[in-house]
C-alpha positions as CSV (number, residue, x, y, z in Angstrom):
1,M,-1.6,10.9,11.3
2,N,-5.1,11.9,12.3
3,D,-8.0,9.8,13.3
4,A,-9.8,10.1,10.0
5,F,-6.7,8.8,8.2
6,L,-6.5,5.8,10.6
7,M,-10.2,5.0,10.3
8,G,-9.9,4.6,6.5
9,M,-6.6,2.7,6.6
10,L,-6.5,-0.5,4.6
11,H,-3.6,-3.0,5.1
12,R,-2.6,-5.8,2.9
13,L,-2.0,-9.1,4.7
14,A,1.0,-9.7,2.4
15,N,2.6,-6.6,3.8
16,R,2.3,-7.9,7.4
17,N,5.1,-10.4,6.6
18,E,7.5,-7.6,5.6
19,Q,6.7,-5.7,8.7
20,L,7.2,-8.6,11.0
21,Q,10.6,-9.3,9.6
22,A,11.7,-5.7,10.1
23,L,10.0,-5.0,13.4
24,P,9.0,-8.2,15.4
25,D,7.0,-6.1,17.9
26,I,4.9,-4.4,15.2
27,E,1.9,-6.7,15.9
28,A,1.5,-5.2,19.3
29,M,1.8,-1.7,17.9
30,L,-0.8,-2.3,15.1
31,Q,-3.3,-4.3,17.1
32,P,-5.2,-1.3,18.7
33,L,-5.4,0.7,15.5
34,P,-8.6,0.6,13.4
35,I,-7.0,-1.0,10.4
36,R,-9.0,-3.3,8.0
37,L,-6.8,-6.2,6.9
38,V,-7.4,-7.0,3.2
39,P,-6.5,-10.5,1.9
40,V,-4.5,-10.6,-1.3
41,D,-6.7,-12.2,-3.9
42,A,-6.4,-13.1,-7.6
43,A,-7.9,-9.8,-8.8
44,L,-5.5,-7.7,-6.6
45,S,-2.6,-9.8,-7.7
46,Y,-3.6,-9.3,-11.4
47,E,-3.8,-5.5,-10.9
48,A,-0.5,-5.4,-9.1
49,G,1.1,-7.4,-11.9
50,M,-0.3,-5.1,-14.5
51,L,1.4,-2.2,-12.8
52,R,4.8,-3.7,-13.2
53,P,5.7,-2.0,-16.5
54,L,4.8,1.4,-15.0
55,T,6.6,0.9,-11.7
56,L,9.7,-1.0,-12.7
57,P,11.6,2.1,-14.0
58,G,10.8,3.9,-10.7
59,G,12.2,1.0,-8.7
60,L,9.0,0.1,-6.9
61,S,8.7,-3.3,-5.3
62,L,6.0,-6.0,-5.6
63,G,4.7,-4.8,-2.2
64,D,4.6,-1.2,-3.5
65,R,2.5,-2.4,-6.5
66,Y,0.1,-4.2,-4.3
67,C,-0.4,-1.1,-2.2
68,L,-1.1,1.0,-5.4
69,A,-3.4,-1.7,-6.8
70,L,-5.3,-1.8,-3.5
71,A,-5.7,2.0,-3.4
72,K,-6.9,2.0,-7.0
73,R,-9.4,-0.8,-6.4
74,E,-10.8,0.8,-3.2
75,G,-10.8,4.3,-4.7
76,V,-8.7,5.7,-1.9
77,P,-5.3,7.5,-1.9
78,A,-2.2,5.4,-1.2
79,S,-0.2,6.8,1.7
80,T,3.5,6.5,1.7
81,A,6.8,8.2,2.6
82,E,8.4,7.1,-0.7
83,R,9.0,10.2,-2.7
84,R,9.3,8.3,-6.0
85,W,5.6,7.1,-5.9
86,P,3.8,10.2,-7.1
87,A,5.2,10.1,-10.6
88,V,4.4,6.4,-11.0
89,A,1.0,6.7,-9.4
90,T,-0.1,9.3,-11.8
91,A,0.6,7.0,-14.7
92,A,-1.2,4.2,-12.8
93,D,-4.2,6.5,-12.2
94,V,-3.8,6.3,-8.4
95,T,-3.6,9.2,-6.0
96,V,-0.7,9.2,-3.5
97,D,-0.5,11.1,-0.2
98,L,3.1,11.7,1.0
99,I,3.1,11.4,4.7
100,R,6.3,13.3,5.2
């Protein structure tokens, strides 16, 4: 990842819970990065919910839908290593950048 990518990184607070369960030391790793934490609000929850019919066949999770909804709301690409996202994202009118 380059500096420009990191400077524009948004991070949902809901995702922090998932990360802490998988990697307890992740807080120390993420702390120095220029990441803007975005609270999950009613509007974002609504958008994520509206993506369910589009994302369910692709096996995307609620967290995945929140990420796509946030990218759509902010007008930025969603970055992921999940290869199944691009097809779903196109239908949801979201740009996806595969990071590997």
